[in-house]
N, C-alpha and C positions, 0 to 999 in steps of 0.2 A: 913722578909727580913731586913737585915741590912743596915746599909748606905753603907759600903763597896761593899755588893753585887749588890746594886742599881746601885752604881757608875760603878761596873765592869760591869754590863749589859747594861748600858748606853754608856759605852767606846767601849762594843762589838757592839751595834748597829751602834755608829758612825763610827767604822771601816767598817762595813758591807756597810753602805750608801756610805761613801769615795770610797770604791773599786768597787760598783755599777756605780758611777757617774765616775770614772776613766776609767772603761770597756766602758760606754756610750760614754765620751769623745774621747777614743781611736776609738772605732767606727765610731763617726762623722768624724774623723780626717782620718781615712782611706777612708771612703766614698768620704769626698771631695776631696782627693789627686787623687782618680778613677775619679772620676768627671772632675778634672782638666786635668788628662792626656787623657781622652776622648774628651774633648773641643779641648785642645791642637792639638791633632792630627787631629781632623776635621778640625781645620784653616789650620794647615800646607798642608793637603791633598787639601783645598779648594785654598790655594796660589799656591800650585803646578799645580793645574789644571789651574789655570789663566795665570799663566807663560806659560804653554804649548800652549794655546791657543795662547796668544800673539806672541810666538816662530811661531806657525803654520802660523799666521796672517801675520807676517812679512816675512817668508818663501815663502806664496804665492805672496806678493808684489815683491819680488825679482824675482820670476819666471815670472811672469807678466811683469815686467820690460824687463828681458832677451828676453822673446817672442818679445816685442815691439821693441827691439834694434835689434834683428835679422831681423824682417820685414822691419824696416828702412834700413838696410844694404843691404838687399834683393831687396828692390824696388829701391835703389841708383843703384845698378849694374845693374837692369832692365834697368833703366832711362840710364845709361852709355852706356850700350848694344846698345838699340834703337838710341841714340845720334848719335852713332859710325856708325850704319847701315844707318842713314839719311844722315849723312855726307858722305857716301860713295855713296849713291845713287845720291845726289846732285853734287857729283863731277863728276860720270859717266855722268849726265845730261849735264854738262858745258863741259865736255869733248867730248861727242857726238855732242852738238852745234858746239863746234868748228871744228870739224872735218867735219860735215855737209856744214859747211860754206866754208872750203876748198875743199869739194867735190863739192859743186856748182859752181865753178869756173870752173871746168873741165866739159863742157858739155856731152860729151860720159860716163863718169864715173856717171854723175849725172842720166842720162837716165836709165842705168843700174841698178842705186840702186833703183829707183822709181818702176822699172819693179819687181825687187825682192821683194821691201816691200810689193806691191800690191800683189804678188803670196802668200807672208808670211801672209799677212792678210786673204785672200780666204782661205787659208789652216786652218788658224785659225778658221774660221767660220765654216769649216767644221767639224772640232773636236767637240765631244759630250761635 
């Protein structure tokens, strides 16, 4: 073989090695790109999951606050009703005491009231 054939053969071998190297570099690049995309998707999904969980947690907090607020308003309205009932009972008691004072001045009316109250008390005792 002469020098030209040897140089041609070496040149051919160099081209073959470069082609193999380019193909291998391309495979590595494609593989790295795929791994990058997979990793990126995993990170994105993990962050989406964290955001969803945070949103659900905050939503539950809002629900709990709403329930507490509703309960507090309900209790406040119950207290108002009970206070109104108590005021009414106290007013009725005061009115009854005033009326009783007026009745106690009239002896005949007072005697009838006592008789009626005793009868009413006895009837209450007889009830089951």
